[in-house]
PAMINU-110020 format. One record per atom (N, C-alpha, C): residue number from 1; residue in one letter; chain; atom name; x, y, z. Coordinates in Angstrom, 1 decimal. Layout:
   resi   resn   chain   name        x        y        z
    NUM      A       A     CA        X        Y        Z
...
REM end
This chain:
   resi   resn   chain   name        x        y        z
      1      X       A      N      4.5    -12.4      8.6
      1      X       A     CA      3.6    -11.3      8.4
      1      X       A      C      2.2    -11.8      8.4
      2      X       A      N      1.4    -11.3      9.3
      2      X       A     CA      0.0    -11.7      9.4
      2      X       A      C     -0.9    -10.6      8.7
      3      X       A      N     -1.6    -10.9      7.7
      3      X       A     CA     -2.5    -10.0      7.0
      3      X       A      C     -3.9    -10.4      7.2
      4      X       A      N     -4.8     -9.5      7.2
      4      X       A     CA     -6.2     -9.8      7.3
      4      X       A      C     -7.0     -8.7      6.5
      5      X       A      N     -8.1     -9.1      6.0
      5      X       A     CA     -9.0     -8.2      5.3
      5      X       A      C    -10.3     -8.0      6.1
      6      X       A      N    -10.8     -6.8      6.0
      6      X       A     CA    -12.1     -6.5      6.7
      6      X       A      C    -13.2     -6.7      5.8
      7      X       A      N    -14.1     -7.7      6.1
      7      X       A     CA    -15.2     -8.0      5.2
      7      X       A      C    -16.2     -6.8      5.1
      8      X       A      N    -16.3     -6.0      6.2
      8      X       A     CA    -17.2     -4.9      6.2
      8      X       A      C    -16.7     -3.7      5.4
      9      X       A      N    -15.4     -3.7      5.0
      9      X       A     CA    -14.9     -2.6      4.2
      9      X       A      C    -15.4     -2.7      2.8
     10      X       A      N    -15.9     -1.5      2.3
     10      X       A     CA    -16.5     -1.5      1.0
     10      X       A      C    -15.4     -1.2     -0.1
     11      X       A      N    -14.2     -1.0      0.2
     11      X       A     CA    -13.1     -0.8     -0.8
     11      X       A      C    -12.9     -2.1     -1.6
     12      X       A      N    -12.5     -2.0     -2.8
     12      X       A     CA    -12.2     -3.2     -3.6
     12      X       A      C    -11.1     -4.1     -2.9
     13      X       A      N    -11.2     -5.4     -3.1
     13      X       A     CA    -10.3     -6.3     -2.4
     13      X       A      C     -8.9     -6.0     -2.7
     14      X       A      N     -8.5     -5.7     -3.9
     14      X       A     CA     -7.1     -5.5     -4.2
     14      X       A      C     -6.6     -4.3     -3.5
     15      X       A      N     -7.4     -3.3     -3.2
     15      X       A     CA     -7.0     -2.1     -2.4
     15      X       A      C     -6.8     -2.5     -1.0
     16      X       A      N     -7.7     -3.4     -0.5
     16      X       A     CA     -7.5     -3.9      0.9
     16      X       A      C     -6.2     -4.7      1.0
     17      X       A      N     -5.9     -5.5      0.0
     17      X       A     CA     -4.7     -6.3      0.1
     17      X       A      C     -3.5     -5.3      0.1
     18      X       A      N     -3.5     -4.3     -0.8
     18      X       A     CA     -2.4     -3.4     -0.8
     18      X       A      C     -2.3     -2.6      0.5
     19      X       A      N     -3.4     -2.2      1.1
     19      X       A     CA     -3.4     -1.5      2.3
     19      X       A      C     -2.9     -2.4      3.5
     20      X       A      N     -3.2     -3.6      3.5
     20      X       A     CA     -2.7     -4.5      4.5
     20      X       A      C     -1.2     -4.7      4.5
     21      X       A      N     -0.7     -4.8      3.2
     21      X       A     CA      0.8     -4.9      3.1
     21      X       A      C      1.4     -3.6      3.4
     22      X       A      N      0.8     -2.5      2.9
     22      X       A     CA      1.4     -1.2      3.2
     22      X       A      C      1.5     -0.9      4.7
     23      X       A      N      0.4     -1.4      5.5
     23      X       A     CA      0.4     -1.2      6.9
     23      X       A      C      1.5     -2.1      7.6
     24      X       A      N      1.7     -3.3      7.0
     24      X       A     CA      2.7     -4.2      7.6
     24      X       A      C      4.1     -3.6      7.4
     25      X       A      N      4.3     -2.9      6.3
     25      X       A     CA      5.6     -2.2      6.0
     25      X       A      C      5.8     -1.0      7.0
     26      X       A      N      4.7     -0.2      7.1
     26      X       A     CA      4.8      1.0      7.9
     26      X       A      C      5.0      0.6      9.4
     27      X       A      N      4.4     -0.5      9.8
     27      X       A     CA      4.6     -0.9     11.2
     27      X       A      C      5.8     -1.7     11.5
     28      X       A      N      6.6     -1.9     10.5
     28      X       A     CA      7.9     -2.6     10.6
     28      X       A      C      7.8     -4.1     10.7
     29      X       A      N      6.7     -4.7     10.3
     29      X       A     CA      6.6     -6.2     10.3
     29      X       A      C      7.5     -6.7      9.2
     30      X       A      N      7.7     -6.0      8.1
     30      X       A     CA      8.6     -6.4      7.1
     30      X       A      C      9.4     -5.1      6.6
     31      X       A      N     10.7     -5.3      6.4
     31      X       A     CA     11.5     -4.1      6.1
     31      X       A      C     12.1     -4.2      4.7
     32      X       A      N     12.9     -3.2      4.3
     32      X       A     CA     13.6     -3.3      3.0
     32      X       A      C     14.4     -4.5      2.9
     33      X       A      N     14.2     -5.2      1.7
     33      X       A     CA     14.9     -6.4      1.4
     33      X       A      C     14.2     -7.6      1.7
     34      X       A      N     13.2     -7.5      2.6
     34      X       A     CA     12.4     -8.7      3.0
     34      X       A      C     11.6     -9.2      1.9
     35      X       A      N     11.5    -10.6      1.7
     35      X       A     CA     10.7    -11.2      0.7
     35      X       A      C      9.3    -11.4      1.2
     36      X       A      N      8.3    -11.2      0.4
     36      X       A     CA      7.0    -11.4      0.7
     36      X       A      C      6.6    -12.9      0.3
     37      X       A      N      5.7    -13.5      0.9
     37      X       A     CA      5.3    -14.8      0.5
     37      X       A      C      4.7    -14.8     -0.9
     38      X       A      N      4.8    -15.9     -1.7
     38      X       A     CA      4.2    -15.9     -3.0
     38      X       A      C      2.8    -15.5     -3.0
     39      X       A      N      2.3    -14.9     -4.1
     39      X       A     CA      0.9    -14.4     -4.3
     39      X       A      C     -0.1    -15.6     -4.0
     40      X       A      N      0.3    -16.8     -4.4
     40      X       A     CA     -0.6    -17.9     -4.2
     40      X       A      C     -0.8    -18.2     -2.7
     41      X       A      N      0.3    -18.1     -1.9
     41      X       A     CA      0.2    -18.3     -0.5
     41      X       A      C     -0.6    -17.2      0.2
     42      X       A      N     -0.4    -15.9     -0.3
     42      X       A     CA     -1.1    -14.8      0.3
     42      X       A      C     -2.6    -14.9      0.0
     43      X       A      N     -2.9    -15.3     -1.3
     43      X       A     CA     -4.3    -15.4     -1.6
     43      X       A      C     -5.0    -16.5     -0.8
     44      X       A      N     -4.4    -17.6     -0.5
     44      X       A     CA     -5.0    -18.7      0.3
     44      X       A      C     -5.2    -18.2      1.7
     45      X       A      N     -4.2    -17.5      2.2
     45      X       A     CA     -4.2    -17.0      3.6
     45      X       A      C     -5.4    -16.0      3.8
     46      X       A      N     -5.6    -15.1      2.7
     46      X       A     CA     -6.6    -14.1      2.8
     46      X       A      C     -7.9    -14.5      2.3
     47      X       A      N     -8.0    -15.7      1.6
     47      X       A     CA     -9.2    -16.1      1.1
     47      X       A      C     -9.7    -15.4     -0.1
     48      X       A      N     -8.8    -14.9     -0.9
     48      X       A     CA     -9.2    -14.2     -2.1
     48      X       A      C     -8.4    -14.8     -3.3
     49      X       A      N     -8.8    -14.4     -4.5
     49      X       A     CA     -8.2    -14.9     -5.7
     49      X       A      C     -6.8    -14.4     -5.9
     50      X       A      N     -5.9    -15.2     -6.4
     50      X       A     CA     -4.5    -14.9     -6.6
     50      X       A      C     -4.4    -13.6     -7.5
     51      X       A      N     -5.2    -13.5     -8.5
     51      X       A     CA     -5.2    -12.3     -9.3
     51      X       A      C     -5.5    -11.0     -8.5
     52      X       A      N     -6.3    -11.1     -7.5
     52      X       A     CA     -6.6    -10.0     -6.7
     52      X       A      C     -5.4     -9.6     -5.9
     53      X       A      N     -4.7    -10.6     -5.4
     53      X       A     CA     -3.4    -10.3     -4.7
     53      X       A      C     -2.4     -9.7     -5.6
     54      X       A      N     -2.3    -10.2     -6.8
     54      X       A     CA     -1.3     -9.7     -7.8
     54      X       A      C     -1.6     -8.3     -8.1
     55      X       A      N     -2.9     -7.9     -8.2
     55      X       A     CA     -3.3     -6.6     -8.6
     55      X       A      C     -2.8     -5.6     -7.5
     56      X       A      N     -3.0     -6.0     -6.2
     56      X       A     CA     -2.6     -5.2     -5.1
     56      X       A      C     -1.1     -5.1     -5.0
     57      X       A      N     -0.4     -6.2     -5.3
     57      X       A     CA      1.1     -6.1     -5.3
     57      X       A      C      1.6     -5.2     -6.4
     58      X       A      N      1.0     -5.3     -7.6
     58      X       A     CA      1.4     -4.4     -8.7
     58      X       A      C      1.2     -2.9     -8.3
     59      X       A      N      0.1     -2.6     -7.6
     59      X       A     CA     -0.1     -1.2     -7.2
     59      X       A      C      1.0     -0.7     -6.2
     60      X       A      N      1.4     -1.6     -5.4
     60      X       A     CA      2.5     -1.3     -4.4
     60      X       A      C      3.8     -1.2     -5.2
     61      X       A      N      4.0     -2.0     -6.2
     61      X       A     CA      5.2     -1.8     -7.0
     61      X       A      C      5.2     -0.5     -7.7
     62      X       A      N      4.1     -0.1     -8.2
     62      X       A     CA      4.0      1.2     -8.9
     62      X       A      C      4.2      2.4     -8.0
     63      X       A      N      3.9      2.2     -6.7
     63      X       A     CA      4.1      3.2     -5.7
     63      X       A      C      5.6      3.3     -5.2
     64      X       A      N      6.3      2.2     -5.6
     64      X       A     CA      7.7      2.2     -5.2
     64      X       A      C      8.0      1.5     -3.9
     65      X       A      N      7.0      0.8     -3.4
     65      X       A     CA      7.1      0.1     -2.1
     65      X       A      C      7.7     -1.3     -2.3
     66      X       A      N      7.4     -1.9     -3.4
     66      X       A     CA      7.8     -3.3     -3.7
     66      X       A      C      8.6     -3.4     -4.9
     67      X       A      N      9.5     -4.4     -5.0
     67      X       A     CA     10.3     -4.7     -6.2
     67      X       A      C     10.0     -6.1     -6.6
     68      X       A      N      9.8     -6.3     -7.9
     68      X       A     CA      9.5     -7.6     -8.5
     68      X       A      C     10.9     -8.0     -9.1
     69      X       A      N     11.4     -9.1     -8.6
     69      X       A     CA     12.7     -9.6     -9.2
     69      X       A      C     12.5    -11.0     -9.7
     70      X       A      N     12.8    -11.3    -11.0
     70      X       A     CA     12.7    -12.6    -11.6
     70      X       A      C     13.6    -13.6    -10.8
     71      X       A      N     13.0    -14.6    -10.4
     71      X       A     CA     13.7    -15.7     -9.6
     71      X       A      C     13.9    -15.4     -8.2
     72      X       A      N     13.6    -14.2     -7.7
     72      X       A     CA     13.7    -13.8     -6.3
     72      X       A      C     12.4    -13.5     -5.7
     73      X       A      N     11.4    -13.3     -6.5
     73      X       A     CA     10.1    -13.0     -5.9
     73      X       A      C      9.9    -11.5     -5.7
     74      X       A      N      9.0    -11.2     -4.8
     74      X       A     CA      8.6     -9.8     -4.5
     74      X       A      C      9.3     -9.5     -3.2
     75      X       A      N     10.0     -8.3     -3.2
     75      X       A     CA     10.7     -7.9     -2.0
     75      X       A      C     10.3     -6.4     -1.7
     76      X       A      N     10.5     -6.1     -0.4
     76      X       A     CA     10.2     -4.7      0.0
     76      X       A      C     11.3     -3.8     -0.5
     77      X       A      N     11.0     -2.7     -1.1
     77      X       A     CA     12.0     -1.8     -1.7
     77      X       A      C     12.7     -1.1     -0.5
     78      X       A      N     14.0     -0.7     -0.8
     78      X       A     CA     14.7      0.1      0.1
     78      X       A      C     14.0      1.5      0.4
     79      X       A      N     14.0      1.9      1.6
     79      X       A     CA     13.3      3.1      1.9
     79      X       A      C     11.8      3.1      1.9
     80      X       A      N     11.3      1.9      1.8
     80      X       A     CA      9.8      1.7      1.7
     80      X       A      C      9.1      2.1      3.0
     81      X       A      N      9.7      1.9      4.1
     81      X       A     CA      9.0      2.3      5.4
     81      X       A      C      8.7      3.8      5.5
     82      X       A      N      9.7      4.6      5.1
     82      X       A     CA      9.4      6.0      5.2
     82      X       A      C      8.5      6.5      4.1
     83      X       A      N      8.6      5.9      2.9
     83      X       A     CA      7.7      6.3      1.8
     83      X       A      C      6.3      5.8      2.1
     84      X       A      N      6.1      4.7      2.7
     84      X       A     CA      4.8      4.2      3.1
     84      X       A      C      4.1      5.1      4.1
     85      X       A      N      4.9      5.5      5.1
     85      X       A     CA      4.3      6.4      6.1
     85      X       A      C      3.9      7.7      5.5
     86      X       A      N      4.7      8.2      4.6
     86      X       A     CA      4.4      9.5      4.0
     86      X       A      C      3.2      9.4      3.0
     87      X       A      N      3.1      8.3      2.3
     87      X       A     CA      2.0      8.1      1.4
     87      X       A      C      0.7      8.0      2.2
     88      X       A      N      0.7      7.4      3.4
     88      X       A     CA     -0.4      7.3      4.2
     88      X       A      C     -0.9      8.7      4.7
     89      X       A      N      0.1      9.5      5.1
     89      X       A     CA     -0.2     10.8      5.5
     89      X       A      C     -0.8     11.7      4.4
     90      X       A      N     -0.3     11.5      3.2
     90      X       A     CA     -0.8     12.2      2.0
     90      X       A      C     -2.3     11.8      1.8
     91      X       A      N     -2.6     10.5      1.9
     91      X       A     CA     -3.9     10.0      1.7
     91      X       A      C     -4.9     10.6      2.7
     92      X       A      N     -4.4     10.7      3.9
     92      X       A     CA     -5.2     11.3      5.0
     92      X       A      C     -5.4     12.8      4.7
     93      X       A      N     -4.4     13.5      4.2
     93      X       A     CA     -4.5     14.9      3.9
     93      X       A      C     -5.6     15.1      2.8
     94      X       A      N     -5.5     14.2      1.7
     94      X       A     CA     -6.5     14.3      0.6
     94      X       A      C     -7.9     14.0      1.2
     95      X       A      N     -8.1     13.1      2.0
     95      X       A     CA     -9.4     12.7      2.6
     95      X       A      C     -9.9     13.9      3.4
     96      X       A      N     -9.0     14.5      4.3
     96      X       A     CA     -9.4     15.6      5.1
     96      X       A      C     -9.8     16.8      4.3
     97      X       A      N     -9.0     17.0      3.2
     97      X       A     CA     -9.3     18.2      2.3
     97      X       A      C    -10.7     18.0      1.7
     98      X       A      N    -10.9     16.8      1.2
     98      X       A     CA    -12.2     16.5      0.6
     98      X       A      C    -13.4     16.7      1.5
     99      X       A      N    -13.2     16.3      2.8
     99      X       A     CA    -14.3     16.5      3.8
     99      X       A      C    -14.5     18.0      4.0
    100      X       A      N    -13.5     18.8      3.8
    100      X       A     CA    -13.6     20.3      4.0
    100      X       A      C    -13.9     21.0      2.8
    101      X       A      N    -14.1     20.3      1.7
    101      X       A     CA    -14.5     20.9      0.4
    101      X       A      C    -13.3     21.3     -0.5
    102      X       A      N    -12.1     20.9     -0.2
    102      X       A     CA    -10.9     21.3     -1.0
    102      X       A      C    -10.6     20.1     -1.9
    103      X       A      N    -10.3     20.5     -3.2
    103      X       A     CA     -9.9     19.5     -4.2
    103      X       A      C     -8.4     19.3     -4.1
    104      X       A      N     -7.9     18.4     -5.0
    104      X       A     CA     -6.5     18.1     -5.0
    104      X       A      C     -5.7     19.4     -5.5
    105      X       A      N     -6.2     20.1     -6.4
    105      X       A     CA     -5.5     21.3     -6.9
    105      X       A      C     -5.4     22.3     -5.8
    106      X       A      N     -6.4     22.5     -5.0
    106      X       A     CA     -6.3     23.4     -3.8
    106      X       A      C     -5.2     23.0     -2.8
    107      X       A      N     -5.2     21.7     -2.6
    107      X       A     CA     -4.2     21.2     -1.7
    107      X       A      C     -2.7     21.4     -2.2
    108      X       A      N     -2.6     21.2     -3.5
    108      X       A     CA     -1.3     21.4     -4.1
    108      X       A      C     -0.9     22.8     -4.0
    109      X       A      N     -1.8     23.8     -4.2
    109      X       A     CA     -1.5     25.2     -4.0
    109      X       A      C     -1.1     25.5     -2.6
    110      X       A      N     -1.8     24.9     -1.6
    110      X       A     CA     -1.5     25.1     -0.2
    110      X       A      C      0.0     24.6      0.1
    111      X       A      N      0.3     23.4     -0.5
    111      X       A     CA      1.6     22.9     -0.2
    111      X       A      C      2.7     23.8     -0.8
    112      X       A      N      2.4     24.3     -2.0
    112      X       A     CA      3.4     25.2     -2.6
    112      X       A      C      3.6     26.5     -1.8
    113      X       A      N      2.5     27.0     -1.2
    113      X       A     CA      2.6     28.2     -0.4
    113      X       A      C      3.4     27.9      0.9
    114      X       A      N      3.3     26.6      1.4
    114      X       A     CA      3.9     26.3      2.7
    114      X       A      C      5.4     26.2      2.6
    115      X       A      N      6.0     26.1      1.4
    115      X       A     CA      7.4     25.9      1.2
    115      X       A      C      8.2     27.1      1.6
REM end
């Protein structure tokens, strides 16, 4: 799994780390059950602090994309590919809505109406 960060990106580094891993999952570079390299290795490869990587990994765990297992490390959760793709589409929807002047509550109402 090759990850890279964009120095010109103004998002916090931990969000960039999470985004890079999210993208790797969505593109099939790693699938459900695959182990990620240890945080220390990822931090060295990306040139960031290990705590930054851990913060990004925790965010992905909270999203349900990763599982932390004692003694087994960090693995990609089952069904993560589909969830990752859907989360990305939701983020795009929220960003598009914001550009058009719609808040999250407005978008939620639109989704309810679409059912």
